C-alpha positions in Angstrom: 0.5 -12.0 -8.4 -1.1 -15.0 -10.0 -4.6 -13.7 -9.4 -4.0 -10.5 -11.4 -1.6 -12.2 -13.9 1.2 -9.8 -13.0 4.6 -10.6 -14.5 8.0 -8.8 -14.3 9.2 -7.7 -17.7 12.2 -5.4 -17.3 14.8 -4.5 -14.7 17.6 -1.9 -14.7 20.0 -0.3 -12.3 17.3 1.8 -10.7 13.9 0.5 -11.9 11.7 -2.6 -12.1 8.8 -2.9 -14.6 5.8 -5.2 -14.4 2.9 -6.0 -16.8 -0.7 -6.8 -16.1 -3.4 -7.7 -18.7 -6.6 -5.7 -18.6 -9.3 -8.3 -18.8 -12.9 -8.6 -17.4 -11.3 -10.2 -14.2 -9.9 -6.7 -13.3 -12.7 -4.5 -14.6 -15.1 -2.3 -12.7 -18.8 -3.1 -13.4 -18.8 -0.6 -16.3 -15.9 -2.4 -18.1 -12.8 -0.3 -17.3 -9.7 -1.3 -15.3 -10.5 -1.1 -11.6 -8.5 1.4 -9.6 -7.9 -1.1 -6.9 -6.3 -3.5 -9.4 -3.9 -0.7 -10.4 -3.0 0.0 -6.8 -2.4 -3.7 -6.3 -0.1 -3.8 -9.4 1.7 -0.7 -8.1 2.3 -2.1 -4.6 3.4 -5.4 -6.1 6.1 -3.8 -8.4 7.2 -1.3 -5.8 7.6 -3.9 -3.0 9.4 -6.3 -5.4 11.7 -3.4 -6.4 12.5 -2.9 -2.7 13.5 -6.5 -2.4 15.7 -6.3 -5.5 17.4 -3.0 -4.6 17.7 -3.3 -0.8 19.4 -5.7 1.6 16.7 -8.2 2.4 19.1 -10.6 4.1 19.0 -8.2 7.2 15.6 -6.5 6.7 12.0 -7.1 6.0 10.3 -4.7 3.6 6.8 -3.5 4.3 4.6 -1.0 2.5 3.5 1.8 4.9 1.6 4.2 2.6 0.3 4.3 -0.9 -1.4 7.1 -2.9 -2.7 6.9 -6.5 -4.0 9.3 -9.0 -5.9 7.7 -11.9 -5.8 9.9 -15.0 -7.1 7.7 -17.8 -9.3 4.7 -18.3 -8.4 1.5 -20.2 -10.7 -1.3 -21.2 -8.3 -3.9 -22.8 -4.7 -4.6 -23.6 -1.9 -4.5 -21.0 -0.7 -2.0 -18.5 2.9 -1.5 -17.5 4.0 -0.3 -14.1 7.5 1.1 -13.8 8.8 1.6 -10.2 11.7 4.1 -9.7 13.2 5.5 -6.5 12.3 9.0 -5.4 14.2 8.5 -2.1 16.3 5.6 -1.0 16.9 6.0 2.7 18.3 3.5 5.2 14.8 3.1 6.9 12.2 4.4 4.5 12.1 4.4 0.7 9.8 6.4 -1.6 8.8 5.0 -5.0 7.2 6.6 -8.0 5.2 4.0 -10.0 4.1 5.1 -13.4 1.3 3.0 -14.9 1.0 3.3 -18.7 -0.7 1.5 -21.6 1.3 -0.2 -24.3 1.5 3.1 -26.2 3.1 4.8 -23.1 0.0 6.9 -22.3 -0.2 7.6 -18.6 -3.1 5.7 -16.9 -2.1 6.2 -13.3 0.7 7.6 -11.1 1.3 6.0 -7.7 3.5 7.0 -4.8 4.5 4.1 -2.5 6.4 4.4 0.8 8.2 1.3 2.1 10.1 0.7 5.3 13.0 -1.6 6.0 12.6 -3.4 9.4 15.5 -5.2 10.9 15.2 -9.0 11.1 15.8 -10.3 14.6 
């Protein structure tokens, strides 16, 4: 979280939003936001949302699959990642994480699957 300067900026009944600055520290060699940094942002906000919206007193939350489609490049500014439930099961959860720029232009769309494992 600190390495990528990710911060949580909004929460609602069914979503969590995080922000990450686009700086040279998260650029590819040609100066655009690295896809891996976007995936790290998406998994961070999706996993955090699982902790917020699920019973973590009795369960550990783990990511088990992630898939990303990057649709637009960005060189500077901030990106926002909003995680919302697609499926909220007792064992597995499916998240949609929409990454946009500050003008709400789609940069990437990510699907994250998490699993709730019982604490023993």
